[in-house]
N, C-alpha and C positions, 0 to 999 in steps of 0.2 A: 710450686707454691708461690703465689704473688704476695710479697711482703714489703711494706714500707716501714722502715724503722728510723725514727728520728732520735738522735743521741746528742746530749749536751754534756760537755765536761765543765764542771763548776770550778771556780778559782780555788776553793778549799780542797780540791782533789777528789770530790765525789763524782759519781756519774748518774745521770738521770735518764731513764727511758721514757720518752714522751708519748709515743703512739705506736700501736701495732695495727696494720690493716691486713686482713686476710687471716689465714691459719698459719701460725708459726710452728715450724718443725721443732720439737724439743731438742733435737740435736743442735740446731742453730741457737736456740735459746740458751743451752748449756754453755756454748762458746761465749755468748754475750755475757752471761752471768759471771763466768770466771773472769772475764776482763773487767767487769764491774767491781767484783770483790777485790781484784788484785791491782786496780788502778792506783798509781802512786809508786811507793818504794818497790812493791812486789809485782810490778806490771809484767816484767819479763818472766819472772818465775811463774806467774799465773798462766803463761802460755802452755805449761806442761799440764795437760788435762787428762784425767782418767775417766773415760767413758766406757762402760761395760754393758754389752748387750747380753741379756739372759733370755734364752729362747729354746724351744724344743717341741717334741711331739708333733712333727710335721706329717708323718705317715704318707709321704709322697713316693710312689704314685698309688699305693694300695687303697687309701681311703680318700685322698684328695688329689686333684690334678697338679696344683701348684699353689704357691703363696699368692695371696690376693695382691693385685696391682697397687693398691693403696699402701700396703706394707712395703712392697718392693721400692716404691718411690721414696719412702722414708729412710730405708736402709741403704743409703748411698755409700759407696766405697770411700775410704779415706777419712771418715769422721769418728770412727770408733777404734779404741785402742785394744780391747779384748772382747772375745766372744766366749761365753760359757753356755754350752748346749746340754740340755738334760736328756738327749738321746731320742731314739725312735725317729731318726731321719729316714730309715728304711731303704735308702739308696745313696750310693757314692756321689751321685749328681748333687744332692743337697749339701754334702760336705764340701764339694768343690765350690758351690755357690757361696757358702759361708766364708771360704778362704778368699773369695773375691772382695767381700765386704771388708775383711780385716785379716791380716796375716797371722795374728795370734789367736788361734781357735782351740778351745779345750772342749772335748766331747766325752761323755760317758755312754756306756752301752745300754740301750733300752731292750725291753723284752722282745721287740720285733726287729732288732738289728743283728740277726743271726749271721749275715754275710759280712758284717763290718767289724773290724778288729779294734775295739775301743775298751778301755778299762772300765770296771764296774764303779770305781770310786776315784775321785781326784781331789787333792788338797793343794791349794795355791794361795799365794799372798798377793793382794792388790793394794798398794798404799800401806796403810796401817791395819788392814783387815785380813784375817786369815779366813779363807772361804772353802767350804766343803761342797762337792758337787756329786750328786747321785741321780739315777733315773727315778727311783722310788718304788719299783716293783718288789724290791727286797724288804720294804717296810710292811709289817703286819700288825694290825689291819692297814691297808693302803691309806696313806695320808694321815695316819694317827699321830696326834701331837706328842704323846708321851714316847712313842716308839722313835719318832724323829729326834726327840730330845736325847734319848739314849745314844743314838748314833752320833749326835752332835758332841756329846761328852767323849765318846770313843775317839773321834777324829780331832777333838780339842780345837774347834773352830769358833770364830765369832759369828759366822753366818753359814747356814746350811741351805743349799739350793737343791730342790727336788722337783720332779715332774710327775708323769704317769696318770694323774687324775683328770687332766685336761681342764682344770679349773684354777684360775688365778687366786693366789693367796699370798699375803704378806703380813706377818704379825711378829710381835715380840713375846717370848716365853722364857721365863726364868733368866732374864738378862741377856738373851741371845736372839738373833733375828733369823726368821725362816721365810723363804721365798719359794713360791711355785709360779712360774711364768705362764702356766696354762698351755694350751695347744696353739701354735702359731697359725695353724690352718683351720682351727675349729673342727678338727677331725672327730669322727664318731667315738663315743666312749660310753661304756655301760654305766659309768658313774653320773654322767651329765646328760639330761634329755636333749638340750639344745646348746652344746658348748659354743661359746663365743671365741673367735680367733683373738689371741692376745700375745704380747711379748712385753718384756720389761727392759728399761734402760736405767742403769745405775750411774749417777754422777758422783764419783767418790772423791771426797775431800779428806782433810787430815784425820779427823775423828768422827766425821758425819757422812751420811749418804743421803742423797736425794734420789728417791725411787720414783720413776715415772712408768706407769702401766698404760700401755696402748691396748685398747679393745676396738673391735670392728663392729659397728652397729649400723645396719641398713647401708652397707658399703661405704660408710664414712668412719674415720678413726676418731675415737674419744680418748682423752688423756686425763689421768688422775695422778696426784702426787702424794707420796708419803715420805716423811723425814725420819731417819733413824740415826741415833747417836749411840756409841758404846755405852751400855748400861742404862740406856733410856730410849724409848720409842715414843715419838709424838704423833 
């Protein structure tokens, strides 16, 4: 990605971003944003960044050959601290690929992961957020908001991440946040006529999360942003 970034530090301690040329990778932007916010007293502390990749439903090689090259370019090793995968990798090769991107990989078992030994549910903490991770095939009806909320209460988590439907979703319900990253390859699904490849990047701060969803449209990635704060979704 060809990017020109002009940055000026002002005497009063703020930082101004003047110009972007080309398409900026959100991974790079998150690094810049954290330096921006932390410039001054907390500059060094601000270098501790929590970037979480939420991804799943690859179905490689049974439904798709591989991840799109545009996504592979974005998911460069060494920039992400955690990976949360909703399952249906369907091959150990994909798990090994995720481990190359980031050493801290958490995966749950999908309904097509028969040969892979993953748990059905995981609960972990990232920063001040407690996160639950499932594939989603155990939710009836699949993707149902109230059924997801019931599991969220059972797991006692701030955020519940699920997949299975191959459709991106991110919404607040009853004070908690629900994320479905969709299918990373846009694999066939009986729920979606033409599923778009997608994944989610979470930039986790103290009590807030910047969610960036990447979708692939006509072989080019598009990015949208959602901000979530505990007890409030903007």
